[in-house]
Every structure is written in C-alpha cells, then in structure tokens.
C-alpha positions as CSV (number, residue, x, y, z in Angstrom):
1,M,0.1,-0.1,0.2
2,A,1.7,3.6,-1.1
3,V,-0.4,5.3,1.8
4,P,-1.1,3.1,5.2
5,A,-2.6,5.8,7.0
6,A,-5.0,6.7,4.1
7,V,-5.9,3.2,3.8
8,E,-6.4,2.5,7.6
9,L,-8.8,5.9,8.0
10,V,-10.8,4.7,5.1
11,D,-11.2,1.3,6.5
12,L,-11.9,2.5,9.9
13,A,-14.6,4.6,8.1
14,L,-16.0,1.7,6.2
15,K,-16.8,0.3,9.7
16,A,-18.7,3.0,11.0
17,T,-20.5,3.1,7.6
18,T,-21.7,-0.5,8.8
19,A,-22.1,0.1,12.4
20,Y,-24.5,3.3,12.0
21,G,-26.4,1.6,9.4
22,R,-25.1,3.5,6.2
23,P,-24.3,1.1,3.8
24,D,-25.3,4.2,1.0
25,L,-21.9,5.8,2.4
26,G,-19.7,2.5,2.2
27,G,-20.3,2.6,-1.7
28,R,-17.9,5.9,-2.3
29,L,-15.5,4.5,0.4
30,L,-14.6,1.2,-1.6
31,H,-14.2,3.0,-4.8
32,T,-11.8,5.2,-2.4
33,R,-10.6,2.0,-0.9
34,K,-9.9,0.4,-4.4
35,R,-8.0,3.1,-5.4
36,L,-5.7,2.9,-2.6
37,A,-5.1,-0.5,-2.8
38,D,-3.7,0.3,-6.5
39,P,-0.2,1.9,-5.9
40,D,1.0,2.4,-9.3
41,V,2.6,5.8,-10.0
42,R,2.9,5.9,-13.8
43,V,5.7,7.7,-15.6
44,L,5.9,8.1,-19.7
45,I,9.5,7.9,-20.5
46,V,8.7,9.7,-24.5
47,G,11.0,11.3,-27.0
48,E,12.4,11.5,-30.6
49,F,13.4,8.3,-32.1
50,K,16.9,6.6,-30.7
51,Q,17.3,9.4,-28.0
52,G,18.3,6.7,-25.3
53,K,15.1,6.2,-23.8
54,S,14.8,2.6,-23.7
55,Q,18.9,2.2,-22.4
56,L,17.5,4.9,-19.4
57,V,14.9,2.4,-18.3
58,N,17.5,0.0,-18.2
59,A,19.8,2.0,-16.3
60,L,17.2,3.1,-13.8
61,V,16.4,-0.4,-13.0
62,N,19.7,-1.7,-13.7
63,A,18.7,-4.6,-16.1
64,P,18.0,-5.0,-19.7
65,V,14.5,-5.1,-19.7
66,C,13.9,-2.5,-22.8
67,P,15.9,-4.0,-26.0
68,V,19.0,-1.2,-27.1
69,D,20.5,-1.4,-30.7
70,D,21.8,1.3,-33.0
71,D,19.6,0.1,-35.6
72,I,16.3,-1.3,-33.8
73,A,13.4,1.2,-32.8
74,T,10.5,0.2,-29.8
75,A,7.7,-0.7,-31.8
76,V,5.6,-1.5,-28.8
77,P,5.1,0.4,-25.1
78,T,7.2,-1.7,-22.2
79,V,6.0,-1.2,-18.8
80,V,8.1,-2.1,-16.3
81,K,6.8,-2.2,-12.6
82,H,7.8,-3.9,-9.8
83,A,7.2,-7.8,-8.9
84,E,8.7,-10.9,-6.4
85,T,10.1,-12.2,-9.1
86,T,11.3,-11.4,-12.8
87,T,8.6,-12.0,-15.1
88,A,7.4,-10.7,-18.6
89,A,4.0,-10.9,-20.4
90,L,2.6,-9.5,-23.4
91,V,-0.8,-7.9,-23.5
92,R,-3.5,-7.5,-26.6
93,D,-6.3,-5.3,-25.5
94,G,-9.5,-6.9,-27.0
95,G,-11.2,-3.5,-26.7
96,D,-14.9,-3.8,-27.1
97,E,-14.8,-7.1,-29.3
98,G,-13.7,-9.1,-27.0
99,P,-11.5,-9.7,-23.0
100,T,-7.6,-8.4,-23.2
101,E,-5.3,-11.2,-23.6
102,R,-2.2,-11.9,-21.6
103,T,0.5,-14.0,-22.5
104,E,3.4,-14.8,-20.3
105,V,7.1,-15.0,-22.4
106,P,10.6,-15.5,-21.2
107,A,11.9,-12.1,-20.2
108,G,15.3,-12.7,-22.3
109,Q,12.8,-12.8,-25.7
110,L,11.0,-9.7,-24.9
111,A,13.0,-8.0,-27.4
112,Q,11.3,-10.1,-30.2
113,H,8.1,-9.2,-29.5
114,V,8.4,-5.2,-28.6
115,S,11.3,-3.8,-31.2
116,E,10.9,-3.2,-35.2
117,A,13.4,-5.8,-36.1
118,G,10.7,-8.6,-34.1
119,N,7.8,-6.8,-34.6
120,P,7.9,-4.3,-37.5
121,G,4.9,-1.6,-37.3
122,N,3.8,-3.6,-34.4
123,K,1.6,-6.5,-37.1
124,A,1.4,-8.3,-33.8
125,M,-1.1,-5.7,-32.8
126,L,0.0,-5.9,-29.3
127,S,-1.2,-2.9,-26.6
128,Y,2.0,-3.0,-24.5
129,A,4.5,-5.5,-22.9
130,E,5.0,-5.6,-19.1
131,V,7.8,-6.5,-17.4
132,G,8.2,-7.3,-13.7
133,L,11.2,-6.7,-11.5
134,P,12.1,-7.2,-7.9
135,R,13.9,-3.7,-7.8
136,K,13.7,-1.3,-4.5
137,L,13.2,1.7,-6.9
138,L,9.8,0.1,-8.1
139,A,8.7,-1.1,-4.6
140,G,6.8,2.0,-3.9
141,G,4.6,1.8,-6.6
142,L,6.7,3.7,-9.5
143,V,6.0,2.4,-13.0
144,L,7.9,3.2,-16.1
145,V,6.8,3.1,-19.5
146,D,9.1,3.1,-22.3
147,T,7.5,4.2,-25.5
148,P,7.7,4.2,-29.0
149,G,9.6,7.2,-30.9
150,V,9.7,5.8,-34.3
151,G,8.6,9.1,-36.7
152,G,9.2,11.6,-34.1
153,L,7.0,13.3,-31.6
154,G,4.9,14.6,-34.5
155,S,3.9,10.7,-35.4
156,A,1.0,8.7,-34.6
157,H,3.1,7.3,-31.8
158,G,3.5,11.3,-30.8
159,A,-0.4,11.4,-30.9
160,A,-1.2,8.1,-29.0
161,T,1.6,9.3,-26.2
162,M,-0.4,12.6,-26.0
163,S,-3.6,11.0,-25.5
164,A,-1.6,8.9,-22.6
165,L,-0.6,11.8,-20.6
166,P,-3.7,12.5,-18.8
167,T,-3.6,9.4,-17.1
168,A,0.2,10.0,-15.9
169,D,1.7,11.0,-13.1
170,A,4.7,12.0,-14.6
171,V,6.4,12.6,-18.2
172,L,10.4,12.2,-18.9
173,L,10.8,14.0,-22.2
174,V,14.3,12.7,-23.4
175,S,16.5,13.9,-26.0
176,D,20.4,13.7,-26.2
177,A,23.3,15.7,-26.0
178,A,23.6,15.8,-29.8
179,Q,21.8,18.6,-30.3
180,E,19.5,21.3,-29.0
181,Y,15.6,20.8,-28.8
182,T,13.9,20.9,-31.7
183,A,10.3,22.6,-32.7
184,P,8.3,19.1,-32.3
185,E,10.3,18.8,-28.8
186,L,9.3,22.3,-27.7
187,E,5.7,22.2,-28.4
188,F,5.4,18.8,-26.9
189,L,6.6,20.0,-23.9
190,Q,3.7,23.1,-23.9
191,S,1.2,20.2,-24.5
192,A,2.6,18.1,-21.7
193,M,2.8,20.6,-19.0
194,A,-1.3,21.3,-19.8
195,L,-1.5,17.8,-19.2
196,C,0.2,16.1,-16.6
197,P,1.5,17.5,-13.2
198,N,5.1,16.6,-13.4
199,V,7.0,16.7,-16.7
200,A,11.2,16.7,-16.1
201,C,13.6,16.8,-19.1
202,V,16.3,14.4,-19.3
203,L,19.4,14.9,-21.5
204,T,21.4,11.5,-22.3
205,K,24.2,10.5,-23.9
206,T,26.5,13.0,-21.7
207,D,29.3,10.7,-21.9
208,L,29.4,10.6,-25.5
209,Y,29.0,14.5,-26.1
210,P,31.7,16.5,-24.8
211,H,29.7,19.6,-25.1
212,W,26.6,18.7,-23.1
213,R,27.0,21.4,-20.9
214,R,26.3,24.1,-23.7
215,I,23.4,22.1,-25.2
216,V,22.2,21.9,-21.3
217,E,22.3,25.6,-21.7
218,L,20.7,26.3,-25.1
219,D,17.9,23.7,-23.8
220,R,17.1,25.9,-20.8
221,G,17.0,29.2,-22.9
222,H,14.7,27.2,-25.5
223,L,12.6,26.1,-22.1
224,A,12.6,29.8,-20.8
225,G,11.5,31.5,-24.2
226,I,8.1,29.2,-24.4
227,G,7.6,29.6,-20.5
228,V,8.1,26.1,-19.5
229,E,9.6,25.3,-16.0
230,A,10.9,22.1,-16.0
231,E,13.1,19.9,-13.8
232,F,16.7,19.2,-15.9
233,F,18.9,16.0,-15.5
234,P,21.7,15.5,-17.9
235,V,22.5,11.7,-17.6
236,S,24.7,9.0,-19.1
237,S,23.2,5.7,-18.8
238,T,26.2,3.7,-20.1
239,L,28.2,5.5,-16.8
240,R,25.0,4.1,-14.4
241,L,25.2,0.6,-16.0
242,I,29.0,0.5,-15.3
243,A,28.7,2.1,-11.7
244,A,26.0,-0.2,-10.6
245,K,28.2,-3.4,-11.9
246,N,31.4,-2.5,-10.2
247,Q,30.0,-0.6,-6.7
248,D,31.8,2.6,-7.9
249,T,30.2,5.6,-6.2
250,T,32.1,8.1,-7.6
251,L,30.9,7.2,-11.1
252,M,27.4,6.7,-9.9
253,D,27.5,10.6,-8.8
254,E,29.3,11.5,-12.6
255,S,26.4,9.6,-14.2
256,G,24.0,11.9,-13.2
257,F,21.0,9.6,-12.0
258,R,21.6,10.4,-8.6
259,P,19.2,13.6,-9.4
260,L,16.7,12.0,-11.3
261,V,16.3,9.2,-8.9
262,D,15.4,11.6,-6.0
263,F,13.1,13.3,-8.3
264,L,11.1,10.2,-8.9
265,L,11.0,8.7,-5.6
266,K,10.7,12.4,-3.7
267,K,8.6,14.1,-6.1
268,V,6.7,12.1,-8.4
269,V,5.7,9.0,-5.8
270,A,5.5,11.8,-3.6
271,Q,2.6,13.8,-4.8
272,S,0.8,10.6,-5.7
273,D,0.6,9.8,-2.4
274,D,-0.3,13.2,-1.3
275,L,-3.0,13.1,-3.9
276,D,-4.3,9.7,-2.3
277,R,-3.9,11.1,0.8
278,R,-6.3,14.2,-0.2
279,S,-8.7,12.4,-1.8
280,A,-9.2,10.0,0.8
281,G,-9.5,12.3,3.8
282,H,-12.0,14.5,1.9
283,D,-14.3,11.1,1.4
284,V,-14.0,10.6,4.7
285,L,-15.0,13.9,6.1
286,S,-17.9,13.9,3.4
287,V,-18.8,10.3,5.5
288,A,-18.1,11.9,8.9
289,D,-20.3,15.0,8.4
290,Q,-23.3,12.8,6.8
291,L,-22.7,10.4,10.2
292,G,-23.0,13.2,12.4
293,T,-26.1,15.4,10.8
294,G,-28.6,13.2,12.3
295,M,-27.2,12.5,15.9
296,K,-26.6,16.3,16.1
297,A,-30.4,16.8,15.5
298,E,-31.6,14.2,17.6
299,L,-28.7,15.5,20.3
300,A,-30.5,19.3,19.8
301,V,-34.0,18.0,20.3
302,Q,-32.9,15.9,23.6
303,E,-31.3,18.4,25.0
304,D,-34.1,21.2,24.2
305,P,-37.3,19.4,23.3
306,Q,-38.9,23.2,22.4
307,R,-36.6,23.3,19.3
308,M,-37.9,20.1,17.5
309,E,-40.6,22.3,15.2
310,G,-37.6,24.7,14.4
311,L,-35.1,22.2,13.5
312,V,-37.0,19.7,11.5
313,R,-38.4,22.8,9.4
314,E,-34.9,23.7,8.8
315,L,-33.7,20.1,8.0
316,T,-36.7,19.6,5.5
317,A,-36.0,22.7,4.2
318,A,-32.5,21.3,3.4
319,K,-33.8,17.9,2.2
320,G,-35.9,19.8,-0.4
321,R,-32.6,21.8,-1.5
322,A,-30.5,18.0,-1.8
323,D,-33.6,16.5,-3.5
324,E,-33.4,19.2,-6.0
325,L,-30.1,18.4,-6.7
326,R,-31.1,15.2,-7.9
327,Q,-33.6,16.9,-10.5
328,R,-32.2,17.1,-14.1
329,T,-33.7,20.8,-14.2
330,S,-31.2,21.7,-11.2
331,R,-28.4,24.0,-12.1
332,W,-25.3,21.8,-12.2
333,Q,-27.5,19.1,-14.5
334,I,-28.3,21.7,-17.4
335,T,-24.7,23.2,-16.9
336,L,-23.4,19.5,-16.9
337,N,-25.7,18.7,-20.1
338,D,-25.2,22.3,-21.9
339,G,-21.8,22.5,-21.3
340,T,-21.0,18.9,-22.9
341,A,-23.0,20.0,-26.0
342,D,-21.1,22.9,-26.2
343,L,-17.9,21.3,-25.6
344,Q,-18.9,18.4,-28.3
345,S,-19.5,21.1,-31.0
346,D,-16.6,22.9,-30.5
347,I,-14.0,20.2,-30.1
348,D,-15.3,18.8,-33.7
349,Y,-15.0,22.0,-35.0
350,D,-11.6,22.7,-34.0
351,L,-10.8,19.3,-35.0
352,R,-12.1,19.9,-39.0
353,D,-11.0,23.6,-38.9
354,R,-7.1,22.2,-38.1
355,L,-7.5,19.7,-40.6
356,R,-9.0,21.6,-43.4
357,S,-6.2,23.8,-43.0
358,I,-3.7,21.2,-43.4
359,G,-5.6,19.4,-46.4
360,R,-5.3,23.0,-48.5
361,E,-1.1,23.0,-47.4
362,A,-1.0,19.6,-48.8
363,E,-2.8,20.3,-51.8
364,Q,-0.5,23.4,-52.5
365,L,2.6,21.1,-52.2
366,I,1.1,18.5,-54.3
367,D,0.3,21.0,-57.1
368,D,4.0,22.6,-57.0
369,A,5.7,19.3,-56.7
370,D,5.8,15.5,-58.2
371,P,4.3,13.6,-55.9
372,A,6.1,10.4,-57.2
373,E,9.4,12.1,-56.7
374,V,8.5,13.5,-53.2
375,W,6.1,11.2,-51.7
376,D,8.1,9.8,-48.9
377,Q,8.9,13.3,-47.6
378,F,5.5,14.4,-48.0
379,A,4.0,11.9,-46.2
380,Q,6.1,12.4,-43.1
381,W,5.5,15.9,-43.3
382,F,1.8,15.4,-44.0
383,H,1.8,12.5,-40.8
384,Q,3.5,14.9,-38.3
385,Q,0.9,17.9,-39.2
386,V,-2.2,15.4,-38.8
387,S,-0.8,13.8,-35.8
388,S,0.2,17.4,-34.4
389,A,-3.3,18.7,-35.0
390,A,-5.2,15.5,-33.0
391,S,-2.7,16.4,-30.5
392,A,-3.7,19.7,-30.1
393,N,-7.2,19.1,-30.3
394,F,-7.2,16.2,-27.7
395,V,-5.1,18.9,-25.5
396,W,-7.9,21.5,-25.5
397,A,-10.3,19.0,-25.2
398,A,-9.0,17.9,-21.8
399,E,-8.5,21.4,-20.4
400,R,-11.9,22.2,-21.6
401,A,-13.4,18.7,-20.0
402,R,-11.1,19.6,-16.6
403,W,-12.9,23.2,-16.7
404,L,-16.3,21.8,-17.1
405,A,-15.8,19.8,-14.3
406,G,-14.8,23.1,-12.1
407,Q,-17.7,24.8,-13.6
408,V,-20.3,21.8,-12.4
409,A,-18.6,21.5,-9.2
410,E,-18.9,25.0,-8.2
411,H,-22.9,24.9,-8.6
412,F,-23.7,21.8,-7.3
413,A,-22.0,23.2,-4.3
414,E,-24.1,26.4,-4.4
415,G,-27.3,24.1,-3.1
416,A,-25.5,21.4,-0.7
417,D,-25.0,22.2,3.1
418,V,-22.3,19.7,3.1
419,A,-18.2,19.4,2.6
420,L,-17.8,18.4,-1.0
421,P,-14.5,16.0,-1.9
422,R,-12.3,17.7,-4.3
423,L,-13.2,15.8,-7.3
424,R,-10.5,13.6,-9.2
425,F,-10.9,14.1,-12.7
426,D,-9.3,11.2,-15.1
427,D,-8.8,11.1,-18.5
428,Q,-9.1,7.7,-20.6
429,G,-7.6,9.2,-23.4
430,I,-7.7,9.3,-27.4
431,A,-5.6,6.5,-29.0
432,G,-8.0,5.8,-32.1
433,R,-6.1,3.9,-34.9
434,V,-5.9,5.6,-38.1
435,D,-4.1,3.7,-41.2
436,P,-1.2,5.6,-42.6
437,L,-1.8,7.7,-45.8
438,E,-1.7,5.2,-48.6
439,Q,0.6,6.4,-51.6
440,P,-1.3,6.3,-54.8
441,E,-0.2,3.7,-57.5
442,A,1.8,5.6,-60.5
443,E,1.7,4.3,-63.6
444,K,4.7,2.9,-65.3
445,F,6.2,5.2,-68.1
446,G,9.7,3.7,-68.7
447,V,11.5,3.3,-72.4
448,G,9.1,0.8,-73.6
449,N,6.2,2.9,-72.8
450,K,7.6,6.3,-74.3
451,L,8.8,4.8,-77.0
452,F,5.5,3.2,-77.9
453,T,4.0,6.4,-77.2
454,G,5.9,8.4,-79.4
455,M,5.7,5.8,-82.1
456,R,1.8,6.3,-82.1
457,G,2.2,10.0,-82.1
458,G,4.9,10.1,-84.9
459,Y,2.8,7.4,-87.0
460,G,-0.1,10.0,-87.0
461,G,2.0,13.2,-87.8
462,M,4.2,11.5,-90.4
463,L,1.3,9.7,-92.4
464,M,-0.6,13.5,-92.3
465,I,2.8,15.7,-93.3
466,G,3.6,12.7,-95.7
467,M,-0.3,12.8,-97.5
468,A,-0.1,16.4,-97.6
469,T,3.4,16.5,-99.5
470,S,2.3,13.7,-101.9
471,I,0.2,16.5,-103.5
472,A,3.9,18.3,-104.6
473,G,5.0,14.9,-106.0
474,L,6.7,13.9,-102.6
475,G,6.8,10.3,-101.7
476,L,5.3,9.6,-98.8
477,L,8.4,9.2,-96.9
478,N,10.1,12.6,-96.9
479,P,12.6,14.7,-94.8
480,L,9.6,17.1,-94.1
481,S,7.4,13.9,-93.1
482,L,10.0,12.4,-90.6
483,G,10.6,15.9,-89.4
484,A,7.0,16.1,-88.4
485,G,6.5,12.5,-86.9
486,L,9.6,13.5,-84.8
487,L,8.1,16.3,-83.1
488,F,4.5,15.1,-83.3
489,G,6.0,12.2,-81.6
490,G,8.0,14.5,-78.8
491,K,5.0,16.6,-78.6
492,T,3.0,13.0,-77.8
493,V,5.6,12.0,-75.0
494,R,5.1,15.2,-73.4
495,D,1.9,15.4,-73.3
496,E,1.3,12.2,-71.6
497,R,4.0,12.8,-69.3
498,K,1.4,16.3,-68.3
499,R,-1.6,13.9,-68.2
500,M,0.2,11.4,-65.7
501,L,1.8,14.0,-63.7
502,Q,-2.0,15.4,-63.4
503,K,-3.2,12.3,-62.6
504,R,-0.5,11.6,-60.0
505,R,-1.7,14.9,-58.5
506,S,-5.4,14.3,-58.2
507,D,-4.5,10.8,-57.2
508,A,-2.6,12.2,-54.2
509,K,-5.0,14.7,-53.2
510,Q,-7.8,12.0,-53.1
511,A,-5.6,10.0,-50.9
512,V,-5.0,13.3,-48.8
513,R,-8.7,14.0,-48.5
514,R,-9.6,10.3,-47.8
515,H,-7.0,10.1,-44.8
516,V,-8.3,13.4,-43.6
517,D,-11.9,12.3,-43.5
518,E,-10.3,9.0,-41.8
519,V,-8.8,10.6,-39.2
520,T,-12.1,13.5,-38.8
521,F,-14.2,10.7,-38.0
522,Q,-11.9,8.3,-35.9
523,I,-10.8,11.3,-33.8
524,G,-13.8,12.6,-33.6
525,K,-15.7,9.6,-32.4
526,D,-12.6,9.0,-29.8
527,S,-13.6,12.8,-28.3
528,R,-17.2,12.5,-28.3
529,D,-16.5,9.4,-26.3
530,M,-14.1,11.1,-23.9
531,L,-16.7,13.7,-23.4
532,R,-19.4,11.3,-22.9
533,R,-17.2,9.3,-20.4
534,T,-16.6,13.0,-18.8
535,Q,-20.3,13.7,-18.3
536,R,-21.1,10.2,-17.1
537,Q,-18.6,10.5,-14.5
538,L,-19.5,14.1,-13.3
539,R,-23.1,12.7,-13.1
540,D,-22.8,9.9,-11.1
541,H,-20.4,11.6,-9.0
542,F,-22.8,14.3,-8.0
543,S,-25.9,12.5,-8.1
544,A,-24.3,10.0,-5.5
545,I,-23.4,12.7,-3.4
546,A,-27.0,14.4,-3.8
547,E,-28.6,10.8,-3.0
548,E,-26.3,10.5,0.2
549,V,-27.1,14.1,1.4
550,S,-30.8,13.4,0.9
551,T,-30.6,10.3,2.8
552,S,-28.7,11.6,5.6
553,L,-31.3,14.7,6.1
554,A,-34.4,12.5,6.0
555,A,-33.0,10.4,8.7
556,S,-32.0,13.5,10.6
557,V,-35.7,14.7,10.9
558,A,-36.9,11.4,11.4
559,A,-34.3,11.1,14.5
560,A,-35.2,14.6,15.8
561,Q,-39.1,13.8,15.4
562,N,-38.6,10.5,17.9
563,A,-36.7,12.1,19.9
564,V,-39.5,14.1,21.7
565,K,-41.0,10.8,22.3
566,T,-38.2,9.7,25.1
567,T,-38.6,10.1,28.8
568,G,-36.6,11.8,31.1
569,S,-34.2,8.9,32.1
570,E,-34.4,7.8,28.4
571,R,-33.6,11.2,27.3
572,E,-30.2,11.6,29.6
573,R,-29.0,8.2,29.0
574,R,-29.3,9.2,25.3
575,I,-27.4,12.3,25.2
576,R,-24.5,10.6,27.1
577,D,-24.7,7.7,24.1
578,L,-24.9,10.7,21.6
579,K,-22.4,12.6,22.6
580,A,-19.8,9.5,23.1
581,E,-20.9,8.6,19.2
582,L,-20.4,12.3,18.6
583,A,-16.9,12.2,19.8
584,R,-16.3,9.1,18.0
585,I,-17.1,10.6,14.7
586,D,-15.0,13.9,15.5
587,V,-12.3,11.7,16.0
588,L,-12.7,10.5,12.5
589,A,-12.8,13.5,10.9
590,E,-10.0,15.1,12.8
591,R,-7.9,12.5,11.3
592,A,-9.5,13.2,8.1
593,R,-8.5,16.7,8.2
594,A,-5.2,15.9,9.4
595,L,-4.7,13.7,6.0
596,V,-5.9,16.4,4.0
597,A,-3.5,19.1,5.5
598,Q,-0.4,16.9,5.1
599,A,-1.1,16.7,1.5
600,D,-2.3,20.2,1.0
601,S,1.3,21.5,2.4
602,A,2.5,20.3,-0.7
603,G,0.5,23.0,-2.7
604,P,-2.4,22.7,-4.0
605,R,-2.9,22.0,-7.9
606,A,-3.7,25.0,-10.1
607,V,-7.0,24.9,-12.6
608,T,-7.0,25.5,-16.4
609,S,-9.6,27.8,-18.2
610,G,-9.7,25.7,-21.1
611,K,-9.0,28.4,-23.8
612,R,-7.6,26.7,-27.1
613,T,-4.3,27.3,-28.1
C-alpha cells in the first residue's frame, strides 16, 4: 500500500458506515479503498527516435529489460513495474470486441516482440508489454513506461503518447546531447505541461558528447523562451550501468542519476501519495459529516425539546434542496448537459478547422511538385501535421473538460450544505487507430512506354504531313514527313507525361482527402466518447452525493421527531450515548482533516481555463 495512513482511515470509516447502518455511504469509500490498493505511479518515458529512452529505463532499474540497438527501435510500449520475481508478459487489448489477452513470455525473448526488428509496425497488434522486476526503486509503486519514438513526437506514436498523458503521474522527455531541442520537442513539452502534473527533461548520452553542458544551456534558454519551467537532468546511462556493476559511487555521481532518482521518488511518488491522502481525506470527511448530521439533530432536540419544530423545518428545507439536486432541472445538471453539448460542438469544429488547413496546404504542396518524387518526404510531413493537429485538439478537449468539471462542482456546491470532496478527474485519452496515408499507384512510363507512345504520335504526324506533301510530288516518306513525325512523337510523349503528372497529383489529393476524412471520423468519435465518459463520471459522482445527502437529512428529520417521545431518564442516557458517538465521529473527522492538511502542505494544483491554443 502506498499510503498506509489513508488505507487505515478509509477502513475505519467503512466500519463506521456499517455500525451506523449507512451502507449507501460505504459505496464511495469502497471505490476509494480500491484506488488506494493500486499504488501504481505511471511515468512515461517519451522522446524522438533513437534518443536513449530504452537505455534510460534499463539504467534506472539496472536490468536489460528494454531492447537497445543502433538500428532497432521500440515498436510497442514496455511497462516496467515491481514484482517479487522477474516476469514478462505481452498484453493485447480486445477492446469492445473481447477480453484482454495476456501471454507470458521469457524475459530474454521480449525484444522479439517489442522491437521493430521482431515486430515491425507492431503487426502482432500488441497493446503493450509488461515486465516485473524485484527492484527497490519500483517497490513504492513506481511504474516506468518506455514509449515508441519512431517517426518523432509528431508521428502517430506521438499522438498516442499525447492521449496517455492525462493518466500519467509524470513525464520524462528524453533528448540526447547531440543537439539542442527541436521545434516538435518544445511543442510537445508545452502540451505535456497542460495535461500532466510533473514534466521533467532528461539529457542523455553525456558521456559521448563533451559539449553537453553547452546543450544544457541552450535547452534551458529554449524552455525559458516558451515559458516552460521543468526540472532538467543530464545523465549517462552507460556510466550508470557500469557504476552499478562495479559498485563505484564516484562513477555513479558522475552519471547524474542520483538527482533523477530523487526526483522520481521524492516528488513524483510523493505527490501521488499526497493526492491519495487528499482524496481519501475528503471522502472520509464527507462521510463523517453525514454520519453526524442525524446524531446532531437528535442531540439538539434531546437537550432542548422546544427546538424540535424549528429544527425539523430547517432539516426539511435542507432535504428539499438536496432533492432538487437530484432533478434534471437543477443548475448543475443543466450546466453539465449544456456544457457537454457545447464542448462537443467546439471540439469537433476545432478538429475540422485544423485538418482543413492542413489539407489545403497539402494540396498546394502537391500542385508544386511531382508526388512520385517527393512522396516519402511529403507523407512524413503530412503525418506530423495531422498528428500534431490531433494532439492539440486532444489537449484542448482535456483542458476544457476539466474546466467544465470545475464549473459543475461550483454549481453543485451552491445547493448543498455539506463539505464536498475534491473531484479527482481522470481522462482515458484518445488513442484511435488510423491507417497511414496510402501512396497512390503511379503508372509506369519507362523506355518502352515512351517509345510506344512516341511512335503512335509520330506515326500520325508523319502520315498526315506525308499525304499533304505527296500532292507536291514527294513520297510518303520524305524529310518533311519524318521531321513532323519526330515533332509529333515528342509532343505526344510530353502530353502523356503531363497527363500522368496531373493524374498523380489528382490521386495524391484524393488520398489526402480520404486520410483527413478518416482522421476526422476516428478522432472525432474518440473525442465524443471521452466527453461522454466525462459527463457520466460527473453525473454519477454528484448524483451519488445528492442521494447520500438526501438520505442523511431524511434520517435527521426522523431522529429529531422521535427524540421528543423519550422519557426523562431515557433522554439523559441517550444524550450521553449521542455525545459519545459524536466524539468518535469527531475523532474520525479530525484524522481526515490531518490527512488533508498533510497533503495540502505540498501546494494546491492549478485549474486551467480551457482556452484554445
């Protein structure tokens, strides 16, 4: 368990809900308990192609878990987590069509399944590989995810990584010391900062490049220029592995890994624990408040029976307000429904607007060149642009969804006289599969085709001029008719080339339009699904709270009304019992407040406004 104090407190609150006959309050605590039982803290290792991501993971865990080679790239994400013994498994998500498949494999054979050499283009359709290692670094719940980097951060892999950011606890952007940050890396950093609480920069291969300190200075300047504040860690994975093998503390310090490990343990894992403490504390506080509501009402009447009528009126009015919160006409429900509809429309328009601009630019590039000659460069540029647009659209959608959640929470709190737990908002991300841009088949126009086309055009020209000159007494084959044949043959070849070029351009434009349409369809559906999940999450969350509040107030009204029926001797005994029970609940609430205060000492999180960028 990552936070034993939070687990112990939730277990105590669960016992209280059972003892006081409030199983409805136990439902939320069971979800909290389940979340606390999973201590995983996900750290995504992201970066461009061949920047040292896999070797960085290997150096952190001191084991060759991720394949490393100058020519072999990672094709499937690899998840490295704690286990009592070394294990490896391949996971294939069945999605809506079937269950998740999990296949155990020897750890030494993992490279055959997760690398481009063994699984090119992820033809095996694996979702990810999972490796379990008995390492102290991972024992606290730290999970390292080595992501593919083929094609750069603007590729489809980059878009998939972007969609996973909201579920990550931290992101390490890996770039080697060969050069300063590129534009895609800086753009990715800005987006990552908007979606993930912890983003750090890791500069690898400092042992290979003596000028790495100059690269660090340049990179820090680039970060300052775009307004990004992130931790920076220059490291050498090779030195770290050699130092671990030889138990060389000096070499370990030189590798630069100590500050990176401290960041992961003392900030990332610790901040996740703070979030668990804060969430658990607020949930227990809400439960304690509702458990005490009925007892406080009964105690007030027992101590002063004359207050019964006024107190019942207040509680009945409060119950009426709580019941209104459950109605579809309540302000928070209207805000949620209208906000979701507006958000779906805005996000769909934003995606279409971005892709239309890319489509127009792509068609202009096709008109300015021969698609057959520049297709590889064009396809790479086009994929990067489309993936960047999809990623930016997703970032904006996630920010707007979180902003909407805050608006709904504010409107709900206006009608409820209870302490509300802080909403823990999790995104499931957009990761729809879109096929790559298809290269149209180009007609072959080799030497044979040119000769045949030229002869066909030349024959017509030679025959026409030959027949015309035969009137002047010349033969069918004469210098004029042969020259005309050559001219007409050359023109026919040129015209055929132009026709084929126009056809290639037309086919390329059609391929671009089909791809844009496919991206719009798939990403649009994923966006709508994400927003529907958000809507359901918020609706269920606040509806459950409204139901709990209504039940608590109904019980309080009944307790207050029954309190006046007790005799004098019974009243004194009941007052003592109620005070004792309230004291126990106060102790529970005080422990919850202490847990929240401990978490809040780390500092509150900022709330974004959800403006488009």
